[in-house]
N, C-alpha and C positions, 0 to 999 in steps of 0.2 A: 574636279580639282583645279584650282587656279594654276596658271602657268605664267612665266615671264617671257614676253615677246619683245623683239626689237622692231620698231616701226620707223619708216621714213616720214619726213614731213609731208603734210597733206593739206592742200588748199581746200577751203570750203566757203559756202555762203549760208547765212542763217538769219533768223529773226531773234532779237534779244528782248527779254522782259524780266521783270521782278514779280514773283508770284509767291503765294503761300503754298504749303504742301497740298491743300485741298483744291488749289486752282490749276494744278499741273495738267489735268485732263482737258480743261478748257483751253489752256495755252497750246496744247498739242494740236488743236484745230488750225493754228497759224502755220503749220507745216505746208498747207496748201498755198499760202502766199509765196513761200520759197520756190515751190515747184512751178507756180505761174510765172514768177520772175525769170526763172531759168528757161522755161518754154518760150517766153517772149523774145529771148535772146538766142535761141537755138542751142542752148548749153545742156548737155546730158550729164546727169549725176554719174559718178564713177563707183559709188558704193551706197550703202543703205543710209536711211534717215537716222539721225542721232539727236539725243539731248546732250548738251555740254553744260555741266554745272560749274559756273565760274565762281559763285559764292554760295556756300551752304551755311545759312544762318537760320535755324529753325524759328527763332524769335522775331527777326526783322525781315525775313523773306529770302527766297532763293533767287539769285541772278542766274538765269539759264538762257541758253540758246537752243533753238530747234533748227537743225540744218542738214545739209548733205555735202559730201565731198565732191569736188570738181577737179578736172584735169589740170587747169591752169588758174593762177591767182586772178581774182576778179576785183573790181572796185565796187563796193556796195553803193546803194543809193536809196534815199528815203528810209523805209523801215528795214531794208536789207543791209546786213553787215557782212563784211568779208574778213576772213582770217586764215591762219595757217595753224593746223595742229602740229606741235613741234615733234621732231624726231626724238627718239630715245627709247628707253626701256619702259614697258608698260606691263602691268598685271592684267591678264585677260581671264575672264571667267564667264561661261555661258549659263544663263538662267533659262531653264525650260519651264514654261508655264505662264499663267496669267500675269500681266504687268503689276497687278496688286502685290505680287510676291517679291517685287524688286526691292522694297524697303528692307525686308528680312535678308534677301540675298546680299544686298550692299552691306548690311551690318555684319553678316557672316564673313564677307570678304575683308572688311576692315579689321575684324578680329583676327582672321588668319594672318594677314600681313603683319599685324603687331606681334603675334606669336613668332613669326619668322624673322622678326627684327628688320623689316623693310620700312623705308621712309618715303612717304609720298612727296611729290613735288607740289607742295602747298605751303602757304604762309597763313597759318591760322585757318580761317574759314575760306580763304581765297585759294583756288586750285588752278594749276596751269592747264591740266587736261584731265577731266573726270567725265567719262562718257558712258552713256547707255546707247548702244547701237542696236537698232531694231532690225534684226535679220529676217524676220518674217514679213512678207507682203500681205496686208489685210485682204487684198483681192484674191490671193491664192490660199491664204490660211485664215478664214473668217473666225475660227474658234480660238479665242484668246488663250484658252488653256493649252493650246498647242504651239504657242509662239516661242521663238528663241530670241533672247536679248543678250547681247554681249556687253559685259561690263569691262571697260578699258580705262584703267587709272594709271597715270604716268608716275614713275618713280623718280625721286631726286637723283641727280648725278649723271 
């Protein structure tokens, strides 16, 4: 069952790209670039890898970031972008299972929020903070059917 949680602002670093739905898996491989950049600077992530969906436009492409939270604000360089996830109220829901099920889980979450009369912090296809947080470490949980992924979508206001 989804729940509403209060979150503090969170600095992060990421790689941004525009992809089609069927290109998300290939884009996920770019997460290694983020970890390499952090390692070269001696920066340790403070939470799990995430996808941040900045624009969700099924016809023209998704603008997404793959990144990790860090303790302090950073300055991006090259392909690495830096940002801050805003403080505020978020809807949190954990999907248990293969990442292929996230499309349905997201649809269910969007429908639930509509039924509850909740309003997303979004302007059309542009979202302030719409995240998939990958709580399972593939090295520790190699079976994708056992993964846990937290959906975190910021509410308006």
